[in-house]
C-alpha positions as semicolon CSV with decimal commas, in nm:
position;residue;x (nm);y (nm);z (nm)
1;X;0,007;-0,013;0,020
2;X;0,150;0,368;-0,076
3;X;0,002;0,637;0,087
4;X;0,069;1,019;0,052
5;X;0,113;1,291;0,286
6;X;0,144;1,638;0,315
7;X;0,448;1,836;0,533
8;X;0,266;2,083;0,748
9;X;0,158;1,963;1,016
10;X;0,471;1,982;1,245
11;X;0,250;2,001;1,573
12;X;0,114;1,654;1,610
13;X;0,193;1,481;1,920
14;X;0,465;1,229;1,934
15;X;0,667;1,427;1,693
16;X;0,966;1,659;1,768
17;X;0,970;1,958;1,585
18;X;1,289;2,038;1,391
19;X;1,391;2,364;1,315
20;X;1,467;2,414;0,928
21;X;1,886;2,437;0,840
22;X;1,992;2,676;0,627
23;X;2,204;2,543;0,337
24;X;2,513;2,871;0,273
25;X;2,691;2,905;-0,118
26;X;2,927;2,671;0,085
27;X;2,754;2,485;0,169
28;X;2,728;2,449;0,551
29;X;2,439;2,427;0,748
30;X;2,334;2,691;1,008
31;X;2,021;2,871;1,075
32;X;1,862;3,280;0,966
33;X;1,664;3,412;1,162
34;X;1,414;3,663;1,026
35;X;1,322;4,027;1,235
36;X;1,068;3,845;1,474
37;X;1,318;3,602;1,533
38;X;1,157;3,290;1,407
39;X;1,346;3,088;1,192
40;X;1,282;3,121;0,823
41;X;1,251;2,866;0,527
42;X;1,538;2,880;0,275
43;X;1,540;2,896;-0,071
44;X;1,627;2,492;-0,104
45;X;1,288;2,359;-0,204
46;X;1,167;2,000;-0,177
47;X;0,794;1,923;-0,359
48;X;0,752;1,590;-0,376
49;X;0,989;1,265;-0,223
50;X;0,932;0,923;-0,209
51;X;1,034;0,679;0,091
52;X;1,111;0,374;0,006
53;X;1,116;0,133;0,350
54;X;0,946;-0,175;0,467
55;X;0,964;-0,079;0,842
56;X;0,630;0,155;0,877
57;X;0,842;0,308;1,206
58;X;1,098;0,414;0,959
59;X;0,916;0,610;0,703
60;X;0,757;0,763;0,959
61;X;1,011;0,858;1,138
62;X;1,151;1,024;0,781
63;X;0,782;1,163;0,705
64;X;0,808;1,349;0,994
65;X;1,103;1,490;0,945
66;X;1,043;1,588;0,569
67;X;0,738;1,793;0,697
68;X;0,840;1,972;0,944
69;X;1,137;2,107;0,715
70;X;1,016;2,169;0,381
71;X;0,642;2,272;0,417
72;X;0,400;2,162;0,172
73;X;0,595;1,872;0,020
74;X;0,411;1,542;-0,112
75;X;0,528;1,265;0,051
76;X;0,488;0,911;-0,080
77;X;0,603;0,640;0,064
78;X;0,616;0,248;-0,077
79;X;0,727;-0,062;0,155
80;X;0,853;-0,248;-0,184
81;X;1,013;-0,192;-0,470
82;X;0,725;-0,286;-0,686
83;X;0,520;-0,015;-0,519
84;X;0,807;0,203;-0,588
85;X;0,830;0,135;-0,928
86;X;0,462;0,132;-0,943
87;X;0,464;0,536;-0,818
88;X;0,685;0,650;-1,012
89;X;0,477;0,571;-1,309
90;X;0,220;0,733;-1,269
91;X;0,357;1,019;-1,093
92;X;0,637;1,259;-1,206
93;X;0,926;1,505;-1,106
94;X;1,057;1,444;-0,828
95;X;1,290;1,577;-0,587
96;X;1,410;1,296;-0,423
97;X;1,429;0,923;-0,346
98;X;1,521;0,825;-0,010
99;X;1,597;0,423;-0,023
100;X;1,629;0,200;0,232
101;X;1,886;-0,063;0,142
102;X;1,708;-0,375;0,289
103;X;1,367;-0,390;0,110
104;X;1,229;-0,766;0,039
105;X;1,232;-0,744;-0,336
106;X;1,564;-0,647;-0,447
107;X;1,885;-0,785;-0,315
108;X;2,124;-0,490;-0,127
109;X;2,230;-0,284;-0,381
110;X;2,047;-0,398;-0,679
111;X;1,729;-0,168;-0,565
112;X;1,996;0,108;-0,635
113;X;2,121;0,001;-1,001
114;X;1,737;-0,050;-1,059
115;X;1,659;0,317;-1,007
116;X;1,956;0,436;-1,143
117;X;1,933;0,312;-1,476
118;X;1,526;0,399;-1,508
119;X;1,599;0,755;-1,356
120;X;1,922;0,892;-1,394
121;X;1,925;1,238;-1,339
122;X;1,683;1,150;-0,999
123;X;1,893;1,203;-0,670
124;X;1,864;0,864;-0,454
125;X;1,971;0,911;-0,069
126;X;2,019;0,541;0,077
127;X;1,918;0,474;0,371
128;X;2,109;0,214;0,636
129;X;2,161;0,117;0,934
130;X;2,531;0,070;0,910
131;X;2,837;0,274;0,802
132;X;2,968;0,156;0,410
133;X;3,159;0,284;0,149
134;X;3,009;0,066;-0,141
135;X;2,688;0,173;-0,049
136;X;2,773;0,556;-0,148
137;X;2,880;0,466;-0,541
138;X;2,615;0,595;-0,749
139;X;2,395;0,732;-0,515
140;X;2,335;1,097;-0,414
141;X;2,414;1,070;-0,041
142;X;2,390;0,817;0,223
143;X;2,178;0,858;0,579
144;X;2,274;0,647;0,885
145;X;1,970;0,526;1,074
146;X;2,127;0,606;1,376
147;X;2,186;0,985;1,315
148;X;2,011;1,276;1,480
149;X;1,705;1,492;1,323
150;X;1,893;1,765;1,273
151;X;2,187;1,607;1,053
152;X;1,897;1,451;0,879
153;X;1,766;1,776;0,768
154;X;2,123;1,936;0,686
155;X;2,229;1,626;0,472
156;X;1,817;1,622;0,311
157;X;1,897;1,978;0,200
158;X;2,277;1,983;0,107
159;X;2,106;1,670;-0,136
160;X;1,839;1,892;-0,274
161;X;2,066;2,205;-0,326
162;X;2,296;1,947;-0,532
163;X;2,570;1,818;-0,281
164;X;2,610;1,467;-0,231
165;X;2,591;1,395;0,124
166;X;2,848;1,117;0,328
167;X;2,879;1,094;0,703
168;X;3,213;1,249;0,879
169;X;3,274;0,885;0,983
170;X;3,284;0,758;0,635
171;X;3,434;1,102;0,476
172;X;3,721;1,041;0,741
173;X;3,749;0,636;0,664
174;X;4,066;0,504;0,555
175;X;4,014;0,520;0,117
176;X;4,069;0,277;-0,123
177;X;4,434;0,264;-0,292
178;X;4,474;0,379;-0,616
179;X;4,529;-0,046;-0,737
180;X;4,210;-0,113;-0,568
181;X;4,023;0,178;-0,746
182;X;4,132;0,021;-1,048
183;X;4,018;-0,331;-0,975
184;X;3,717;-0,170;-0,904
185;X;3,662;0,029;-1,242
186;X;3,773;-0,292;-1,414
187;X;3,391;-0,472;-1,207
188;X;3,246;-0,143;-1,347
189;X;3,298;-0,180;-1,683
190;X;3,143;-0,611;-1,584
191;X;2,740;-0,652;-1,718
192;X;2,508;-0,741;-1,526
193;X;2,516;-1,074;-1,638
194;X;2,893;-1,070;-1,599
195;X;2,863;-0,981;-1,216
196;X;2,643;-1,241;-1,149
197;X;2,874;-1,509;-1,304
198;X;3,179;-1,346;-1,145
199;X;3,023;-1,339;-0,777
200;X;2,920;-1,752;-0,833
201;X;3,313;-1,771;-0,970
202;X;3,384;-1,600;-0,641
203;X;3,240;-1,873;-0,433
204;X;3,377;-2,121;-0,635
205;X;3,134;-2,253;-0,891
206;X;3,236;-2,456;-1,192
207;X;3,111;-2,350;-1,517
208;X;2,866;-2,707;-1,536
209;X;2,697;-2,551;-1,226
210;X;2,695;-2,164;-1,301
211;X;2,513;-2,318;-1,610
212;X;2,280;-2,487;-1,455
213;X;2,200;-2,226;-1,228
214;X;2,090;-1,901;-1,405
215;X;1,948;-2,198;-1,651
216;X;2,194;-2,098;-1,980
217;X;2,404;-2,310;-2,180
218;X;2,726;-2,365;-2,091
219;X;2,863;-2,205;-2,455
220;X;2,682;-1,880;-2,277
221;X;2,889;-1,914;-1,898
222;X;3,208;-1,923;-2,124
223;X;3,118;-1,663;-2,300
224;X;3,080;-1,402;-2,038
225;X;3,373;-1,578;-1,803
226;X;3,588;-1,473;-2,140
227;X;3,461;-1,160;-2,116
228;X;3,507;-1,108;-1,762
229;X;3,856;-1,181;-1,774
230;X;3,912;-0,933;-2,076
231;X;3,745;-0,675;-1,879
232;X;3,971;-0,730;-1,572
233;X;4,289;-0,776;-1,799
234;X;4,370;-1,164;-1,601
235;X;4,427;-1,467;-1,810
236;X;4,241;-1,718;-1,586
237;X;3,994;-1,722;-1,340
238;X;4,185;-1,815;-1,031
239;X;4,294;-1,426;-1,106
240;X;4,009;-1,309;-1,161
241;X;3,895;-1,465;-0,812
242;X;4,207;-1,286;-0,651
243;X;4,137;-0,957;-0,756
244;X;3,771;-0,979;-0,692
245;X;3,842;-1,100;-0,346
246;X;4,131;-0,817;-0,295
247;X;3,825;-0,532;-0,308
248;X;3,550;-0,754;-0,152
249;X;3,289;-0,814;-0,425
250;X;3,020;-0,985;-0,300
251;X;2,820;-0,899;-0,609
252;X;2,651;-0,604;-0,416
253;X;2,966;-0,337;-0,445
């Protein structure tokens, strides 16, 4: 079931009102006061947002933050990718999608990849309970579920303003080496089918087993493996697996 709300109910019982956060030209968060001392809404606008999360309490929390921060914003909700796509087919001109990493009908980052392929200019912010640099790849940002509401408000303003938002804990974390970045770029050149086959190789599956699991011919599997070796610049399955393991590839990153 898809639920639509409006963003002007800051006074409801049980909801914590969060003052609007201003984003200046340098992208720094701050508050702006009017002549009467009240906090004023800034020029950053968000008119329509879609929240994709199968947990009603999470959706409710995000909805309340958005409603308080962006007055008049139309808020749509989906508990699955199927519901989300149905909403996106019926509606248009969304400013932002908030996507939970774990939803029932897609595997981890497959949901992000699907949305990016079908709606390439629509910002998608990933939501998760754990820090993971791989989550941010291809997303407009990453919001941990443990973040305070004021920090979430700041993150949303930054994304709507055109920035890519990452928490300080990720930005200050260990960076991948140039060699790892090169390996990730090679893996990134694989087609979705080739990534699936590489995942099977990493798990030690033989061509015959892969063909059976994917319901394809041995010839097709061999063609995929050959293409994988070529794109990864290696000469054997073992070398391909070694490279994949160096960047902890498991089909999701």
